[in-house]
N, C-alpha and C positions, 0 to 999 in steps of 0.2 A: 515581807510579803504577807498579806492577810488573806486567808482563804475561808470562805463560808460555803458549806454544802447546801444547795438549793434543790437538788433533784436526786432521788435514789429510788428507781423503779425498774426492777428486773436488772437488765444489763445497761440501763440508761443512768448516766450520772450528770450532774450539773453543779457548778460552783460559781460564786462571785469572787473575783480575785481583785485585790487592790495592791498595786505596786507603788511604794512611796515616791513622792516627787524628787526627794533627795537621790534615790537610787538612779532615777532617769537622768537627772542632771549630772551626777558623777560620771555615768557612762557617756553622756553627750560630751562633757568636757574633755574626757580622755580621748574620745575620737577626734574632736576638734584639735587637740594638741597634737595628735598624730598627723593630722592633715597639715597643721602648720609647719611641721618639720619636712613634710614631703612635697607640698604644693609649690609651684613656681608661678609667680605673678609678676607682671611688668613693674619695674620700679623697685623691686625688692630682691635682695639676695637670697639664695636658697636656704631655707630654714630660718630666715629672719623676718617672716611676715608677721606683723603684729596680730595678737590674739583677736582684737576688736574687728580687724579687717577679715580675718578668717571666719569669725562668727557672723559677721554681716553678709559675707558672700556665700557660706555654706551652712549656716545655722539651721535654716528651715529644712533643708534636705537631710542633714544629719539627724535632726530630731525625729523626722518621719522614719528614717531608718532604724533609730534606736527604739522608737515605740513599737515597730513591727518585731524587732528582735526581742524586746522585752515580753510582748504577748506570747510569742513562740517559745521563749525560754521558761516563762512562768507556767505555760500550759504543760510543757514536758515535765517540769519540776513537780507539778501538782500530781501527775500520774506517776512519776517515779517514786515520790515519797510515800505514796499509797500502795505501791507494788501492783499497779494496774497497767493493762495493755489495751490500747485502743484497737477496735475492730474497724472503725471508720474514721474518716478525717474529723477532727474536733470542729464543731461549729462555734465561732467566736462573734460575739456582739459587743462592741465597745460602748460603755456607758459614758465615760468621761476621759478626755485627753487634752483638757485645757492647759495652756502654758502655765508652769509653776505649781500645777496641782497634781494630786495623785492620780495615777493611771488606774482606772477602774474598768473591768470588762466582765462579761458573763461567758462562760464556756460550757457547752454541752457535748457529750460524747457517748457513743455506744461501745461497750467493752467487749473484749474477747471473753467467752465463758470459761469457767474452770473445766478442764478436759481430763478425765482419768485415763491412764494408759490401759487398753484392753489386755487380757491374758492371752497373748499370741499363741501360747502352746495349746490353748484350749480350742483354737480354730482348726476344724477339720475340712480339708478340701480334696477334691478329686481332679487330678491332672490327666486328661485323656491323651493317649499317645498313639500315633498311627505311623506305619512304616510304608514306604512306597512299594506297591505290589508290582511284581515282574510284568503282569498284563498291562498295567498302567504305563510303565516305562516303555513297553513294546508299542503301545498305542501312540505314545509321544513321538517315538522314533519313526513310526509310520507316517505320522503327520508331518514330521520334518522331511521325510523322503518324498511325500506327495508335493511339498513345496519346491523340491528340486526336480520335479518330473519334467520331461521333455515331450514333444508331440511329433507325430509323423502324419503326413497327409494320407487320407484314404482315397484311393482312386476309384473304387467301386461306385457304380451309379445306383445308390441306395439312400434311404433316408437315415437320419441320425438316430442312434439308439442311446438309451439311458447310459450315462457314464462317459460318453464320447464328447468331444469338443467341437462345437460349431462356431466358426468365425462369422460374425454378422455385422451389418450396419442396421441401425434403427433410428426412427423418429417417433417420439411420444407426443400425443396430442390429448388435450382435455377440451371437450366441445368443439373439436375440429381445429383447435389452435394449438400449435407447438408451444411447449412450456420450457423455460430455462433449465438446462441440465438434463433434458430428456432425449438429446440427440448425440450419437456416437458412431464411429466407424471402426471397423476391424476389431471388434470386441470378441474375446473368446468366452463363449458361454458353455459351461458344463451342462449337459442335457439332464434335466431333472435334478440339478445339483444346487448348492446354496449360493448365497451372494447377491441375489436379485430379489425384486418385489415378489412376495408369494404368488405363485402361479405363472410366473414369466417363464422360467427354465423348463417347466413341464410342457408348456405349449409349443415349444420349438421342436419337440420330439417328432421325428418322421420327416423333417424338412431335408431337402436335397440342396446341394450347391447350386445357386442360381435361382432357387425358388423364392418367391415372395409370399408373405403371409401377414395378415393383421391379427393381432391377439388383444384381448381385453383383460385388463387387471385392475384391482382396487388397491390403492395405497392403504397401509394400515392406519388406524386412528391415531396411534402414537408415532407416526412417522415424523422424522426431524423437521421437515419443512411444513409450516402450518398451512402454506398455500396449497399443498398437495395432500395433507393428511385426510384420509377417509374418502378421497375422490377417486372416481373411475376414469381410467385412461386407456387410450387405444394406441398400441405401438405398431407402426409399419416396419416389418422386418425383412431384410434381404439376406438370405444365406450366401456366403461366399465360398467357404471351404469347410470340408469335414476332416477332423483329425482324431487320431488315436492317442491317448495319453500313455506315456511309457514312464512308469515309476521305477526309480532305481532300487536295486536290491539293498538290503541292510547289511553292507559289507564295508570292508576297509576302503574301497574305492569311493564309496559315498563319504566316509569319514574324511578322505583326502580333500574332497570338494568343500568340506566344512571347516577345514584347517586343522585336522586332527590326524594322527598316525593310524589309529585303529578305531573300529566301531565300538570296541569296549571302552574306550576313552570317552566317546560321546554318551554311551549308556551310563557311565559313572557320573558325568556331568549333569545329566537329567536326573539321575537318582538323587544327587546332592541338592539340586534345586528344589525337587519335590520335598525332600526332607526338611529343608529350611522352611518352606511354606507351611508344612504341617507343624513344624515346631512353633512357628509364629502363631498359627491358629491355636494351638494348644495353650500357649501362654495367654492368649486373649481369653480363652475359656476359663482357665484358672484364675485369671486377674478379675473377670466379672464375678466369679464365685467369692473371691476375697472381699471385693467392694460390697457385695451384698451382705456378707458376714459382718464387715465393719459397719455398714449402715444400721444394722440391728443393735449395735451396742453404742452407737453415737446418739445417746439419749439426752445430750445437754441442750440448753436453749440455744437457738440460732439467732444471731443479731439480725434484727428486722431490716436494717439498712442494706446488709449484704443480700438478704433474701429478695428484697425489692429490686436491687440492681440486677441480680441474676434472673429474676422472673421477667424483667423488662426486656433483657436480651432474648430470652427464649420466646416471649410473646411477639416480639418484633419479627422473629423468623416465622412463627406461626401465621401471623397476619400476611406476610409476604408469600408464604406458601398457599394460603387461602386465596389470595388475589390472583395468583398464577394457576390455581386449579391443581395444586400439588399436595393438598392435604391427604393424610392417610385415610383409607377407607373407614377405619374405625372412629375417625374424628369427624368425618363429613356430616354425620347426622346428629352431632351433639351440639347443644346450644352453647352460647358464649360463656355463660356463668359456669357450666359444668366444665368446659375446656380450661377456663382460667383456674378453677379449683384444682384440676388435675396437674396442670403445668406448674402451679405454685407449689404444689407438693414436691414435684420433681426439683424445682429450684431449691426448696428447703433441703432436700436430701443432698443435693450437690454441695450446698454450703456446708452442711454438717460434715460430709465426707472430706471436703477440701480442708476444713479446719482440723479435722482429726488427723489427716495425713500431714498437715503442716506441723501440728504439735508432735507427732511421732518423730518427724524429721528434726524438729527443734531439740526435743529431749535427748535424742540419740545422736546429735551433732552431724546429721546428714546434710551435705551441702553440694552444690554444683561447682566443680572446680573451673578455673579460668580455661584450662585446656579443653574441658568438655564443652564449655560455651563457644570456644574458638572453632571446635570441630562442627558444632551445631550451626554456627553462622556460615561456615564454609560450605556445608552441605546445603543450606538454604540458598546461598548465593550461586552454587553450581546450577541451580534451576534457571538462572537467568544468564544464558550464554552471551558473552561479550560485555556484560555489565557487572561482572563479579565484584570488581574493585569498588564500584559505586554502592553496591548492596552492603558490603563490608563496612564502608565508611558510614553508611546510614545507621547500621546497628551501633557503631562506636559513638555516634552523635546523638543517638536516641535510646537511652537506657530502657524506657518503657517498651519500645519495640523489641528490644533483645530479651525482655522478661517474658515475652510470649514464646520464646524458645526455652527459656530456663524452666518454666513451670512444668512442662511435660517431662523434661529430663529428671527434675526433682521427683516428680510423681513416681516415675519408674524405679528410681533408687529406693524410694520408701517402700514401694511394692516388693522389690527384691529383698529388702530387709525383713519385711514381715514374712514373706514366704520362707525365708531361712528358719524362722522360728515356729511357724505354724506346722501342723501335721498334714502333709500332702501325700496322698496315696495315688500312685500311678496305675492307670488302668488302660489296657490295650483296647483299641477300637479300630474299626475300619475307617478308611478315609471318608467314606460317605457319612458315617456316624459323626466323625470329627467336624465335618463341613455343616452338619445340620444345625440350624440356628436354635439355640436354647430359648426357652421363655424368659423374657426379662422380668426383673422385679422392680421396675420403676425408674431405671436410669441406664444409660449406656455405660460401657466398660471404662471409658475415659472420663475422669472427673472434670478437668478443665476448670478448676476452682474459680469462683468469682473474684475478680480483681487480682488474679494470680496468687491467690492466698497460698496455695500449695507451693508456689515457687518462692515465697518470701516468708519463711518461718520467723516468728517472733515479732 
């Protein structure tokens, strides 16, 4: 095989490759001989088909197969012999593939950059930690108790007061015409309580059983139904009964209704759930810091092909958001060139981070085990009740789809590896401080590396 370098520009390389015709013919003859031993044709005993017949029947197809294999094998050999790793799929242009002549083709490829391992011990991070406050647990218990509340009818002849329950029928109209979903019977409304259009529950205050009233409300601009968003409606309301809510006490009797023996068990469950939520948020915060720190040391050149692919995905989402009117406020007044420049910078950051995480994983032999993949596929399949088996079969038949699960698992394992080596200082904070969104430095905490780079090291 003759190889001549034709391009060397940054991460881009190109070669002209010539594979001798004798090599092609040797492989072709070997494959035809194998077919001759295996093929079954009418009039011939198995394994006794003459070679001229085999060549006549299968020669063209076998040659095409051998040519494709030769191109792929030669391309891999060119990279392997030079100790190079491709970042993108090699681009191959065949120059000559005439019968009995040398196979000649050109190949161009973009390479993975040389990536130096950071000094993980020099990375300093702060892990915010919060503990569930007794007041927060009590508030959650009270919320649970309120959902278990019962009601008793008030027989007094008086109007409804705040916090009481008024059973009503209502018909909502816009411009005098009833609209779909605006009519209901025997609905319990908490006077001045939540759960309805702003201004609705406040206007039923003072109504007596049997009384009728028309109230006017305006649907919020961000209301889920576009046909109703921002519009003014009139509701004709008929009060039917006044009730008093009775909230159960926070005791073992309430616990029994919830399936527990004691109220302390319920309290422990709530505390544990809060703790897990706080810990997840804490990890998200320290992970974001880590990725920001790694982004600062990821100063190697990013392959243009990967950056372009990542930017194309990002820009597709931006255009969809703009079409639907969902652009962030800070982006709405920016011109297209400014937006493209900013999102291209984000794309480049993601590519660098993805490649760095992939290299950390490769160098340190971090992999995603078959058991981890099976658990991830089962968790995903569980989201589709009744179709779990079909989802599992889909993943088994479509490795690329399964790689969408592999990438995030690999990323988390690499993050865990680096966190073990970095200097991480734990700081106690309040739950409110933990929940406060920190200022981002250009990218979200999840890399989602382009082309699942992070999930496929090497």
